[in-house]
Backbone as CSV, one residue per row, in Angstrom:
resi,resn,N_x,N_y,N_z,CA_x,CA_y,CA_z,C_x,C_y,C_z
1,MET,1.145,-33.747,16.059,0.601,-32.800,15.106,1.320,-31.457,15.266
2,THR,1.622,-30.851,14.148,2.325,-29.579,14.169,1.395,-28.447,13.731
3,HIS,1.670,-27.288,14.202,0.873,-26.111,13.871,1.550,-25.269,12.796
4,LEU,2.503,-25.859,12.128,3.275,-25.125,11.127,2.382,-24.576,10.017
5,THR,1.414,-25.333,9.570,0.528,-24.869,8.501,-0.234,-23.622,8.925
6,TYR,-0.775,-23.645,10.123,-1.509,-22.482,10.633,-0.587,-21.274,10.769
7,ILE,0.585,-21.476,11.294,1.530,-20.377,11.491,1.957,-19.785,10.148
8,MET,2.248,-20.643,9.188,2.649,-20.157,7.860,1.502,-19.387,7.199
9,ALA,0.279,-19.887,7.336,-0.862,-19.196,6.751,-1.072,-17.834,7.414
10,ALA,-0.917,-17.765,8.719,-1.094,-16.495,9.423,-0.039,-15.476,8.997
11,TYR,1.212,-15.902,8.928,2.264,-14.988,8.491,2.078,-14.592,7.027
12,GLY,1.705,-15.536,6.198,1.474,-15.240,4.786,0.353,-14.235,4.597
13,LEU,-0.733,-14.418,5.325,-1.848,-13.487,5.233,-1.451,-12.099,5.736
14,THR,-0.666,-12.059,6.785,-0.195,-10.781,7.318,0.657,-10.038,6.290
15,VAL,1.568,-10.750,5.657,2.425,-10.133,4.639,1.589,-9.692,3.444
16,LEU,0.624,-10.491,3.052,-0.237,-10.145,1.921,-1.045,-8.882,2.213
17,VAL,-1.666,-8.803,3.373,-2.472,-7.640,3.728,-1.590,-6.389,3.829
18,ALA,-0.421,-6.521,4.431,0.495,-5.375,4.521,0.917,-4.919,3.122
19,GLY,1.148,-5.850,2.234,1.514,-5.507,0.862,0.396,-4.781,0.137
20,VAL,-0.817,-5.246,0.323,-1.971,-4.587,-0.301,-2.120,-3.167,0.235
21,PHE,-1.970,-2.993,1.545,-2.039,-1.652,2.122,-0.933,-0.754,1.566
22,ALA,0.263,-1.273,1.416,1.385,-0.482,0.908,1.145,-0.061,-0.539
23,VAL,0.683,-0.971,-1.371,0.414,-0.645,-2.773,-0.710,0.376,-2.870
24,ASP,-1.740,0.216,-2.063,-2.843,1.172,-2.076,-2.379,2.558,-1.633
25,ALA,-1.556,2.623,-0.605,-1.039,3.914,-0.139,-0.176,4.570,-1.215
26,TRP,0.636,3.773,-1.893,1.487,4.293,-2.967,0.634,4.851,-4.107
27,ALA,-0.416,4.122,-4.475,-1.290,4.565,-5.559,-2.061,5.819,-5.161
28,ARG,-2.548,5.862,-3.931,-3.288,7.034,-3.470,-2.393,8.265,-3.421
29,MET,-1.138,8.089,-3.032,-0.213,9.224,-2.989,0.039,9.762,-4.397
30,GLY,0.170,8.866,-5.350,0.350,9.304,-6.736,-0.845,10.097,-7.249
31,ARG,-2.043,9.613,-6.949,-3.250,10.332,-7.364,-3.334,11.690,-6.679
32,ALA,-2.991,11.743,-5.407,-3.037,13.015,-4.682,-2.038,14.008,-5.259
33,ARG,-0.850,13.536,-5.617,0.148,14.446,-6.214,-0.329,14.985,-7.551
34,ARG,-0.955,14.127,-8.371,-1.465,14.587,-9.665,-2.598,15.591,-9.483
35,ARG,-3.473,15.342,-8.522,-4.564,16.284,-8.259,-4.018,17.609,-7.764
36,LEU,-3.025,17.585,-6.893,-2.436,18.819,-6.395,-1.749,19.582,-7.519
37,ALA,-1.043,18.874,-8.384,-0.361,19.534,-9.491,-1.368,20.200,-10.431
38,ALA,-2.550,19.634,-10.538,-3.561,20.194,-11.434,-4.167,21.481,-10.885
39,ILE,-4.180,21.652,-9.572,-4.842,22.838,-9.004,-3.873,23.848,-8.413
40,ASP,-2.597,23.490,-8.239,-1.630,24.381,-7.592,-0.647,24.895,-8.623
41,PRO,-0.632,26.186,-8.890,0.298,26.721,-9.902,1.761,26.637,-9.448
42,ARG,2.007,26.496,-8.145,3.394,26.415,-7.662,3.994,25.023,-7.813
43,ALA,3.245,24.080,-8.304,3.707,22.683,-8.372,4.861,22.506,-9.357
44,ASN,5.033,23.425,-10.286,6.100,23.268,-11.291,7.436,23.827,-10.847
45,ARG,7.551,24.276,-9.619,8.810,24.834,-9.125,9.779,23.741,-8.800
């Protein structure tokens, strides 16, 4: 019996979770930049 299925699932889940975290961080940074631009008059420099 091989453990290849378990290993592939573990790596796949790890990559999926890391991807979700990366996309969420990217989206949050975009929202933060838009909020800062709305309240900071120096943002247009």
